[in-house]
C-alpha positions as CSV (number, residue, x, y, z in Angstrom):
1,M,21.5,0.8,-12.7
2,R,19.9,-2.1,-10.7
3,T,16.2,-3.1,-11.2
4,F,14.2,-4.2,-8.1
5,V,10.5,-5.4,-7.7
6,L,8.4,-5.8,-4.5
7,S,4.8,-5.9,-4.0
8,D,1.9,-5.7,-1.5
9,I,3.2,-3.3,1.2
10,H,-0.4,-3.1,2.5
11,G,0.0,0.2,4.5
12,Y,3.2,-0.7,6.5
13,Y,5.6,2.3,5.8
14,E,8.3,1.5,8.2
15,P,9.2,-2.0,6.6
16,F,9.2,-0.3,3.2
17,L,11.9,2.1,4.5
18,R,13.8,-0.8,6.0
19,M,13.7,-2.6,2.6
20,L,15.2,0.5,0.8
21,K,18.0,0.6,3.4
22,L,18.6,-3.1,3.2
23,I,19.0,-3.1,-0.6
24,E,21.0,0.2,-0.5
25,F,18.5,1.8,-2.9
26,S,20.1,4.8,-4.8
27,D,19.1,7.4,-7.2
28,E,20.6,5.2,-10.0
29,D,18.4,2.2,-9.3
30,Q,14.8,1.5,-10.4
31,L,12.1,0.0,-8.2
32,Y,8.8,-1.4,-9.4
33,V,6.2,-1.8,-6.7
34,V,3.6,-4.3,-8.0
35,G,0.5,-2.7,-6.4
36,D,-1.4,-2.9,-3.0
37,V,0.5,-0.2,-1.2
38,I,-2.6,0.7,0.8
39,D,-5.0,-0.8,3.2
40,R,-4.7,-3.4,6.1
41,G,-2.0,-1.2,7.7
42,D,-2.4,2.4,8.9
43,E,0.0,4.3,6.6
44,G,-1.1,3.6,3.1
45,I,-1.5,7.4,2.2
46,R,1.9,8.0,3.6
47,L,3.3,5.3,1.2
48,I,1.6,6.8,-1.8
49,Q,2.7,10.3,-1.1
50,D,6.3,8.9,-0.6
51,I,6.3,7.0,-3.8
52,M,4.8,9.9,-5.7
53,K,7.8,12.0,-4.9
54,R,10.4,9.5,-6.0
55,D,11.2,9.6,-9.8
56,N,12.7,6.1,-9.7
57,V,10.0,4.2,-7.9
58,E,6.9,3.3,-10.0
59,L,3.7,2.1,-8.5
60,F,1.6,-0.3,-10.4
61,L,-2.3,-0.4,-10.0
62,G,-3.4,-3.1,-7.6
63,N,-6.9,-4.1,-6.7
64,H,-6.7,-2.0,-3.5
65,E,-5.7,1.1,-5.4
66,L,-8.5,0.4,-7.9
67,M,-11.0,0.0,-5.1
68,M,-9.9,3.3,-3.5
69,L,-10.1,5.0,-7.0
70,Q,-13.6,3.7,-7.7
71,A,-14.7,4.6,-4.2
72,I,-13.4,8.2,-4.3
73,R,-15.3,8.7,-7.7
74,Y,-18.4,7.1,-6.5
75,Q,-18.4,9.4,-3.4
76,R,-17.8,12.4,-5.6
77,K,-20.9,11.5,-7.6
78,V,-23.0,11.0,-4.5
79,E,-21.9,14.4,-3.2
80,N,-22.8,16.0,-6.4
81,G,-26.2,14.4,-6.5
82,E,-25.4,12.3,-9.6
83,I,-26.0,9.0,-7.8
84,D,-28.5,7.9,-5.1
85,P,-26.5,5.9,-2.6
86,L,-29.7,4.0,-1.7
87,D,-30.2,2.9,-5.3
88,R,-27.9,-0.1,-5.4
89,G,-30.1,-3.1,-4.7
90,E,-28.4,-5.8,-2.6
91,H,-24.8,-5.0,-3.9
92,L,-22.2,-3.1,-1.8
93,S,-21.3,0.3,-3.3
94,P,-17.8,0.9,-4.2
95,Y,-17.4,3.0,-1.1
96,E,-18.7,0.1,1.1
97,L,-16.6,-2.5,-0.7
98,W,-13.4,-0.5,-0.1
99,T,-14.1,0.2,3.4
100,H,-15.4,-3.2,4.4
101,P,-13.4,-5.0,7.0
102,A,-12.6,-7.8,4.6
103,N,-10.6,-5.3,2.6
104,G,-9.2,-3.2,5.2
105,G,-9.6,0.2,3.6
106,K,-11.0,2.2,6.6
107,A,-7.7,3.5,7.7
108,T,-6.7,4.6,4.3
109,H,-10.2,6.2,3.8
110,D,-10.0,8.2,7.0
111,Q,-6.4,9.5,6.1
112,F,-7.3,10.3,2.5
113,F,-10.5,12.4,3.4
114,A,-8.5,14.2,6.2
115,L,-6.3,15.7,3.6
116,S,-6.7,19.1,1.9
117,Q,-8.8,19.1,-1.2
118,E,-5.7,19.8,-3.2
119,E,-3.9,16.7,-1.7
120,Q,-7.0,14.6,-2.4
121,D,-6.9,15.6,-6.1
122,E,-3.3,15.1,-6.5
123,I,-3.6,11.4,-5.2
124,E,-6.8,10.7,-7.2
125,E,-5.0,12.0,-10.4
126,Y,-2.0,9.9,-9.6
127,L,-3.9,6.8,-9.2
128,A,-5.8,7.3,-12.5
129,S,-2.5,7.7,-14.3
130,L,-0.9,4.4,-13.0
131,R,0.2,1.5,-15.2
132,L,-1.6,-1.9,-15.1
133,I,1.2,-3.8,-17.0
134,K,4.7,-2.9,-18.1
135,R,7.1,-5.4,-20.1
136,I,10.7,-4.8,-19.7
137,K,13.9,-6.8,-20.6
138,V,16.7,-7.4,-18.1
139,G,19.7,-9.2,-19.6
140,K,18.2,-11.9,-21.7
141,T,14.8,-12.2,-19.9
142,S,11.6,-10.6,-20.8
143,Y,9.6,-9.7,-17.6
144,H,5.9,-8.9,-17.6
145,I,5.0,-6.9,-14.5
146,S,1.4,-6.6,-13.2
147,H,-0.5,-6.8,-10.0
148,S,-1.9,-10.2,-10.8
149,Y,-3.3,-11.1,-14.3
150,S,-2.8,-10.1,-18.0
151,L,-4.7,-10.0,-21.4
152,S,-4.9,-12.8,-24.1
153,K,-3.8,-10.4,-26.8
154,H,-0.5,-8.8,-27.7
155,F,-0.3,-5.1,-26.6
156,G,3.3,-4.1,-26.9
157,K,5.3,-2.8,-23.9
158,E,2.8,-1.3,-21.5
159,I,-0.8,-0.8,-20.6
160,F,-2.2,2.1,-18.5
161,L,-5.6,2.2,-16.7
162,K,-6.9,4.7,-19.4
163,D,-6.0,2.1,-22.1
164,V,-8.5,-0.5,-21.0
165,T,-12.1,-1.1,-20.3
166,P,-13.3,-1.3,-16.7
167,K,-13.9,-4.9,-17.0
168,Q,-10.3,-5.5,-18.4
169,A,-8.8,-3.3,-15.6
170,E,-10.6,-5.4,-12.9
171,S,-9.5,-8.7,-14.5
172,I,-5.9,-7.6,-14.4
173,V,-5.8,-6.7,-10.8
174,W,-8.3,-9.2,-9.4
175,D,-7.9,-12.4,-11.4
176,S,-5.0,-14.9,-10.8
177,L,-3.4,-17.9,-12.2
178,F,-3.2,-19.3,-8.6
179,E,-7.0,-19.3,-8.4
180,M,-7.8,-21.3,-11.5
181,E,-9.1,-24.9,-11.1
182,G,-7.1,-27.9,-11.9
183,D,-3.4,-29.1,-11.4
184,P,-1.1,-26.2,-11.9
185,N,1.7,-28.4,-12.8
186,Q,-0.4,-30.1,-15.5
187,D,-0.1,-28.2,-18.7
188,T,-3.5,-28.3,-20.5
189,G,-2.4,-26.1,-23.3
190,Y,-4.8,-23.3,-22.3
191,R,-3.1,-20.0,-22.7
192,P,-4.9,-16.9,-21.1
193,F,-1.9,-14.6,-21.6
194,G,-0.5,-13.2,-24.9
195,Y,3.2,-13.6,-24.1
196,I,4.1,-17.2,-23.6
197,G,7.9,-16.3,-23.4
198,D,7.7,-13.9,-20.8
199,T,8.4,-14.3,-17.0
200,Y,5.2,-13.0,-15.3
201,I,6.1,-11.0,-12.0
202,V,2.8,-10.7,-9.8
203,G,1.6,-10.1,-6.4
204,H,-2.0,-10.3,-4.9
205,I,-1.9,-13.8,-3.7
206,F,0.4,-14.2,-0.7
207,T,2.7,-17.1,-1.0
208,Q,1.9,-18.6,2.3
209,R,-1.6,-19.3,0.8
210,L,0.4,-21.5,-1.8
211,G,2.1,-23.3,0.8
212,I,5.3,-21.5,0.1
213,S,7.4,-20.4,3.2
214,D,10.7,-20.9,4.8
215,E,11.6,-23.3,7.7
216,N,10.2,-20.8,10.1
217,G,6.8,-20.4,8.4
218,R,7.6,-17.0,7.0
219,G,6.5,-16.0,3.3
220,I,9.1,-16.3,0.6
221,I,9.1,-15.4,-3.0
222,F,7.5,-18.1,-5.2
223,K,9.2,-18.9,-8.5
224,S,8.1,-21.5,-11.1
225,R,9.4,-22.1,-14.6
226,K,6.3,-23.9,-15.5
227,Y,3.1,-22.9,-13.5
228,R,0.0,-23.6,-15.8
229,G,2.7,-23.4,-18.7
230,Y,4.1,-20.0,-17.7
231,K,7.2,-18.7,-15.8
232,V,5.8,-17.0,-12.8
233,I,7.2,-15.1,-9.8
234,D,4.9,-14.1,-7.0
235,M,6.4,-11.4,-4.9
236,D,3.6,-11.1,-2.2
237,C,5.1,-12.5,1.1
238,G,2.0,-11.9,3.3
239,M,2.2,-8.4,4.7
240,A,-1.8,-8.5,4.6
241,L,-1.7,-11.3,7.1
242,N,-0.4,-9.1,9.9
243,N,1.3,-11.9,11.7
244,R,4.7,-13.6,12.3
245,S,4.9,-15.0,8.8
246,S,4.4,-11.6,7.2
247,R,7.4,-10.2,5.3
248,L,8.2,-7.9,2.4
249,G,10.0,-9.6,-0.4
250,C,12.2,-7.8,-2.9
251,M,14.1,-9.1,-5.9
252,N,17.0,-7.7,-7.9
253,L,16.2,-8.7,-11.6
254,E,19.8,-8.4,-12.7
255,T,21.1,-11.0,-10.3
256,G,18.0,-12.8,-9.0
257,E,19.0,-11.9,-5.4
258,E,16.2,-11.9,-2.9
259,Y,15.8,-9.7,0.2
260,Y,13.4,-9.9,3.1
261,V,12.1,-7.6,5.8
262,P,9.9,-8.9,8.5
263,L,6.6,-6.9,9.3
264,T,8.2,-6.0,12.7
265,E,11.9,-5.9,13.5
266,E,13.1,-9.1,15.2
């Protein structure tokens, strides 16, 4: 069995299929998709439905999936008369946050609510069941897989959405080591994560934003053995940018081999 990870597909179904073909993905392999398969692109629902059918592909909850789930639950309460949509002050409602142009959820929203009620319920139940964190060992390396962040305490091998408070869930999918102040190469001794020996596999922050790209300006997987004192791998190669630098990045955890598929075929 081979173990693969990729992240932040952002609604682009065809590049996902090209990646599976490139890595010659088989029923004996395992693929972890580290969140944010929806929004920005037009085929987020198709991606979710595809992944739901695959026993050997696991989706982790990303901030976009969490926004979607929160918006669906909010909308249900509005429809049932449990919430007054005008009673929110100056804040955006979960529904408005998800569909705001800055978050790119409109296409996913339209596709979701065009589904039958049974299909909607299946997807909502699936999103609510997703893992936030999974720790696995491949060879001699312990990998910590989450969309973006972790917890300061030890928790064992995995955490699901149902296991944490709403605030903890939002921290895991929204916060990032890459957004902390100070020199990331200067180890201050501050340890926000519980497992110092793990290699942290994340997405969420596209690597172009970190100044990490190949000679042609295309996103590449970022790997550091000492980023704020941690071993970190960022898999997000900028599909959300929807430009020439956008690629899907995938890694084989047994060999370290990297694979790339551009947003559009060249």
